[in-house]
C-alpha positions in Angstrom: 66.6 120.6 41.5 65.3 118.4 38.7 68.7 118.6 36.9 70.5 117.9 40.2 68.3 114.8 40.7 69.7 113.6 37.3 73.2 114.1 38.8 73.9 117.3 36.9 77.0 118.6 38.6 76.9 121.9 36.7 73.4 122.6 38.0 74.6 121.9 41.5 77.5 124.3 41.1 75.1 127.0 40.0 72.9 126.3 43.0 76.0 126.5 45.3 77.1 129.8 43.8 73.7 131.3 44.4 73.1 130.1 47.9 76.3 129.0 49.6 77.4 132.4 51.0 74.0 133.2 52.5 73.8 129.7 54.1 77.4 130.0 55.4 76.6 133.4 56.9 73.4 132.2 58.5 75.2 129.3 60.2 78.2 131.4 61.2 76.0 134.1 62.8 74.0 131.3 64.6 76.9 129.3 66.0 79.8 131.8 66.0 82.6 129.5 64.7 83.7 130.0 61.1 85.4 126.6 60.6 82.4 124.7 62.0 80.1 126.9 60.0 82.0 126.0 56.8 81.7 122.3 57.7 78.0 122.6 58.4 77.3 124.6 55.2 78.9 121.7 53.3 76.6 119.3 55.2 73.6 121.4 54.2 74.5 121.2 50.5 75.3 117.5 50.8 71.8 117.0 52.1 70.4 119.1 49.2 72.3 116.8 46.8 71.0 113.7 48.5 67.4 114.9 48.6 67.2 116.1 45.0 65.3 113.1 43.8 62.6 113.5 46.5 62.4 117.3 46.3 58.9 118.7 45.7 58.6 122.5 45.4 56.0 123.1 48.0 57.7 126.3 49.0 60.5 128.5 47.6 63.8 126.7 47.3 65.4 129.2 49.6 62.8 128.5 52.3 63.6 124.8 52.0 67.4 125.1 52.1 67.2 127.6 55.0 65.0 125.1 56.9 67.7 122.5 56.4 70.4 124.9 57.7 68.3 126.1 60.6 67.6 122.5 61.6 71.3 121.7 61.5 72.1 124.7 63.6 69.4 123.8 66.2 70.8 120.2 66.3 74.4 121.5 66.7 73.5 124.0 69.3 71.4 121.5 71.3 74.2 119.0 71.1 76.8 121.6 72.2 74.6 122.7 75.1 74.2 119.2 76.3 78.0 118.7 76.2 78.5 122.1 77.9 81.7 122.5 75.8 80.6 124.9 73.1 83.2 127.7 73.0 83.7 130.7 70.7 87.5 130.9 70.6 87.6 133.8 68.1 85.7 136.0 70.6 88.8 136.1 72.8 91.3 136.7 70.0 93.2 140.0 70.0 93.6 139.7 66.2 90.7 139.4 63.8 90.6 136.2 61.9 91.1 136.8 58.2 87.8 135.1 57.6 85.8 137.1 60.1 83.1 139.0 58.4 82.6 142.7 59.1 78.8 143.2 59.6 78.7 146.9 58.8 80.5 148.7 56.1 81.1 152.4 55.4 80.0 154.0 52.1 83.7 154.7 51.1 86.8 152.7 51.7 87.4 152.6 55.4 90.6 153.9 57.0 92.6 151.4 59.1 91.1 152.9 62.3 87.6 152.5 60.9 88.3 149.0 59.8 89.5 148.1 63.3 86.4 149.7 64.8 84.2 147.7 62.4 85.9 144.5 63.4 85.5 145.2 67.1 81.9 146.3 66.6 81.2 143.2 64.5 82.6 141.0 67.3 80.4 142.8 69.9 77.4 142.3 67.8 78.2 138.6 67.2 78.9 138.1 70.9 75.5 139.6 71.7 73.8 137.5 69.1 75.4 134.3 70.4 74.1 135.1 73.9 70.5 135.3 72.7 68.3 132.2 73.1 68.6 130.1 70.0 65.2 130.8 68.5 65.6 134.6 69.0 69.1 134.4 67.4 67.9 132.6 64.4 64.9 134.9 63.9 67.2 138.0 64.1 69.7 136.5 61.6 67.0 135.6 59.2 65.3 139.0 59.4 68.1 141.5 59.8 70.9 139.8 58.0 69.1 137.9 55.3 66.1 140.2 54.9 63.4 137.5 55.0 59.8 138.3 55.6 58.0 137.3 58.8 56.1 134.7 56.8 59.2 133.2 55.4 60.8 133.1 58.8 57.8 131.4 60.3 57.9 128.7 57.6 61.6 128.2 58.0 61.4 128.0 61.8 58.1 126.1 61.9 56.3 128.5 64.1 53.5 131.2 63.7 54.1 134.7 62.4 53.1 136.1 65.8 55.7 133.9 67.4 58.4 135.3 65.0 57.3 138.8 65.8 57.5 138.1 69.6 60.9 136.5 69.2 62.2 139.6 67.3 60.8 142.0 69.9 62.4 140.2 72.8 65.7 139.9 70.9 65.7 143.6 70.0 65.2 144.5 73.6 68.0 142.2 74.8 70.4 143.3 72.1 69.6 147.0 72.8 70.4 146.4 76.5 73.6 144.6 75.7 74.9 146.9 73.0 74.0 150.4 74.0 76.4 152.1 76.4 75.0 152.8 79.8 73.0 156.0 79.8 71.8 155.7 76.2 68.6 153.9 77.0 66.7 156.8 75.3 68.1 155.7 71.9 65.5 153.3 70.5 
């Protein structure tokens, strides 16, 4: 960040290569729209560039950049909710978008049938995630997809560790109810 503060474009490119994909995936899983997520990820790194001179490493850089991304997601979701026009057009598509990410992969190269099942399963999971309350969704994405600790999530989301634990328990219960077929309630 010190090099970026001195307008070192190469340092910024290294930072982008290290963090851009994770930030993009966090945003995409939070809002459900790939094109909007790409725009928002660019905005996150634009904010990083602009804040480089004032950056003080009080926490890990990843915590700081995740906080920027989470705040942007919260603002976007709040604005969309107020407008009541937030749609997820790819959820209704019969054909997977070439940019859609498959959330689970098989150990070996998947067959076409397995790939189709993966795409459909990924869409079901994303749809269930998008129906969670915003804070639960963000906690799940940060924990399950990004592998962050409870303490890191609490710093990023600006809440206590116990609040994060509570959000994850409620989200797990809701996701289990939405994703498990009827009659499989014993699978926990």
